[in-house]
N, C-alpha and C positions, 0 to 999 in steps of 0.2 A: 417388697419391703416397704414399710411406712417411713415417714421422714425420720431422720436420725434423732435419737434420744438426746435430751439436753444433759443427761447425766454423764459424768466422766468416770464414775466408779459405782458399782453396786455390790451389795452383799446378799448372799443366799445361804440358807441353812437347809440341810437335807438329813433325814434320819437313817441310822442303821436299822437293821431288821433282825427279827428272829423267825425261824421256821417252826411254827407251833405244831405243824404236821407236815411231813415230807416223805412221800412215797415215790420210789424210783422204779420205773419199768425196766425191761431188758434193754441192753444196748442195741441200737439201731444200726443198719448198714453204714450210715454216715459217721458212726462213732459217738453220736449223741444219745441221750436218754430222754424219753418222755417222762414227765413227772406230774404229780398232783401235790400241790402245796397249799398251806395256809400261812401267809406272811402276816407278821404284825410289826409295824413301825414302832420303834421305841425311842426313849428320850435321850439316848446317846447319839450325838449328831456330829456331822461334819459341817464346816463352814468354808465358803469360798468368797473372796473379794476379787471381782473382775475389774480391771483397769484398762482404759484405752491404751493401745500400743501399736507400733507399726508392724510387728510380727507376732508370732505365737510363742509364748514362753510361760513358765510356771515356777513357783517355789513352794516348798512343803515344810511345815513345822507342825508341832502338836504335842499333846500329852502322852502319846504313845511313841514307840520306836519307829521312826520314819526313815532309818538309814537305808532300807532296801526299797524304798518307793522311787520309781523312776520319774524323772522330770522331763522326759522327751516324749515322742509319740507312742511309746509303749503305755503311757498313762491314759486311762480312759477319759479323764477330764479334758486333757488337751485334745484328744481325738474328738470328743464331743464338741468342743469349740470349733474345730476345723469342719466337722460335718455340718454344723449349723451355718457357718459362714458360706459353705458351698451351696447349701439349700437356698439361702436368700441372696446369693450373689454379692456378698460383702467382700470388699477388696482390702480392708484393713486387717488388724489383728487384735490380740488381747493378751494381757499378762494376768495369770490366775495365781492368787495367793491362797494356798490351801492350808487350813488348820484342821488337823486330824485328831479326833478323840475316839473314833471307832478302831478297835484293834486291827492291825494290818494282817492280811491273810488269816483272819480269825473266823471266817464263816458268818460274818454279820453284814456283809455287803458294803463295806466302807468305800471301796473303789467305785462301786456302782452309785453310791450316794454322791460321791464327788462328780461323777459324770452327769447325774441328774441336776445337781446344783449348777454345773457349768452350762448346761443347756438353758436353764431358767435365767441365769445371770447374763449370758450373752444375748439371749432374746431381749432382755430388758435394756442392756447396755446399748445395743445396736438399734433399738426401736423397731424390732421386727414384728412384734405382736402376733406371733404364730398361734394358730388355734391349738388347743390341747391335743387334739387327735394327731396333728402333725408332729408335735413334740414327742408324743408317745411312739409314733412310728420311727422317729430318729433314735429314740432311746432303745427301742427293740433291736436296732442295728448294732448297738454297742454291747449288748449282753442281756441275759434273761432277767437279771435283778434290777436293771436300770429303770424300766417302766414302773416297777413298784415303788422305787425311791421317789419318783415323781408323784405317784398317787398317794402313798402313805395310808394311814388307817390300818384296817385289816382287810385282806383280800384273798380270794382263791386264785391260784395260778395253775394253769394246765398247759399242755404242749411242752415247750421247753421251759415253762414257768413264766412266760411273758404274755400269755393270753389271760388277762386279768378280769375278774368280776368282784365288785365289793362284797364283803361278807358283813352281815349284821352282827355287830359285837357291842354289847352294852357294858357300861361300867369301866373300871380300870383294873388292869392286871399288873401286879408287882413282881419284878424279876430281880435276881441277883446274878450279875454277869462276872465270870472269872476268866479273864484273858490268860492264856498260857504262853509261856515263852517259846519262840520258834513257831512260825506259821506252818500250815499244812497246805500243800498244793491241791486245789480243787480237782484238776484232772487226775492227779495221783490217787486221790481218795476214790474217785469214781472207778479208776482202773483197778484199784485193789478190791473194790466191791465186786466188780466183774470177775476177778480172779477167785475170790472167795465163793461166789455163786457157782462158777464153773467146777470148782473142786468139791462142792457140796457143803462148804463151810458157812454159807449164808443162804437164807431163804430167798427164793426167786419170786418176786411179786408178779401178779398178773397185770392186766391193764390198770394203770394207776388211777385212783379216784379218791377224793376226800371222803372219809367216813362221815355219815350223817350225824353220828354222835358228837363229833368235833364241832360241827356247825351249831348243833343244839346247845352244846356247852357254852360256846361263845355268846349265844343269844341270852343265856341266863346271866352272864357276867360273873359267875361263881367259879373261883379258882379250884375249889374242891371238886366240882363237877368236871372241870376240864382236865385236871391233873392225870387221871388214868388214861386219857386218850392222846397224850403227847406221843408223837412218833417221829423218828428220823431214821430212814433206811440207811443213811450214810454212817450212822453212829458205830456200827460194828466194825466197819472198815477203818474208821478214824481211830477207834480204840485199839485195833490191831496194830496200826502204825504208831500209836502213842499210848502204850499200855499204862503209863503213869497217870493218865487222866481218869482211869477207873477209880483210883483211890480218892480223888477229889470229888467224884460223884458220890461215893460212899460218905465222905465227910459232910457234904451238903445235906444228904438225907439225915445223918445223925444230928445235924444242926437244926433240923425242923422244916426243911423245904418239903413242899408237897410232892414235888417231882423234880428231877434233874435230867438234863440231856445235853448232848453235843449240839452246838449251834451250827446248822448247815454242815459244811465239810470240816468244821473244827479249825483249830483246837479249842476255841473259846467254848466255855460251858455256860449253860443257863439254868437257873434254879427258880421254880415258880413258888411264890409264897402267897399266903392267904390274906395278907394285909400289909400296908407300909411298915407297921410295927414289927410284924413277923419277918419281913425282909431285912429290917435293920438287925434283928437278932442273928439271922443267917450270915449277914455281912460281917458282923462282929466276930462270930466264931471262925469264919474262913480267914478273916484278916489276922486273927490271933494265931492262926496256923502258918502265917507267913505268906499268904496268898493275896494277890490284888483282887479285891471284890468290890463291885460297883452296883449300887442300887439304881435301877431304872424302872420306868413304867411305860405302858402302852395301852391303847394305841395313841399315836401322835400324828400330826399332819405330815404330808409329804414336802418336797422341796418348795421353799417359799422365800420371797423377797423379805429382807429385813429393812427396817427404817435406817437411813444413813446415820 
């Protein structure tokens, strides 16, 4: 560890993500699934303020319902702080003030963004100066989505989703996000997908791989080219558990979205639009239907320090 930082508090912002493409392989003997994913970091972000403290603690607030967010070691952000302290041999602690704007249990990786932000914040607060590769390795110990929240941009994820390689994506993509009330458990959605596949109710994928057409579409930066190639193998299971979401997908299509899908394990929905103006139109129609609709764009940077 380098000499202690002179800062007594730091702020870090980290993005939520969408899975532009998500193919899920068969369940493995250890209960996990190999996946092939294309992640895109979007402009709906989490923010953490890390303050010197004798022990480890955290508080949570935000624009979304945070009543179910734990503030003990079940929280990935607090676990991230402890892991980094152990890595560098730091004997003190930290208080994390988390401000959440990414839907909780909504399939957009908000908890993973918090963990990535905590790693960057504590690294700066404690003057550790760890190389990116070390932070990435620590992030991978916390969950498959945490390394991507560090990286940001657009990336291909394989293995458990944490083996990342940047994807060439030009231009800006505009999305309308519709958070749904009541989260979906990621393990429950994967388990339901396995059950549907076992019963013949869902297609069984082969070895997961990102379709070349998706990468070609991202290189064009054209939402019209990308729209037909959006894919999420978890969508069928999520819609089976939450059939009310299907009507919202239909409504988004009627409002002019190029495509709509369940984000990750859901229940948040994401609609691709062909321009900021078109996204605004979709947002207005969905809002008029009594839904919360948020206009976001991607790709954006990963976890980064903010000026004091």
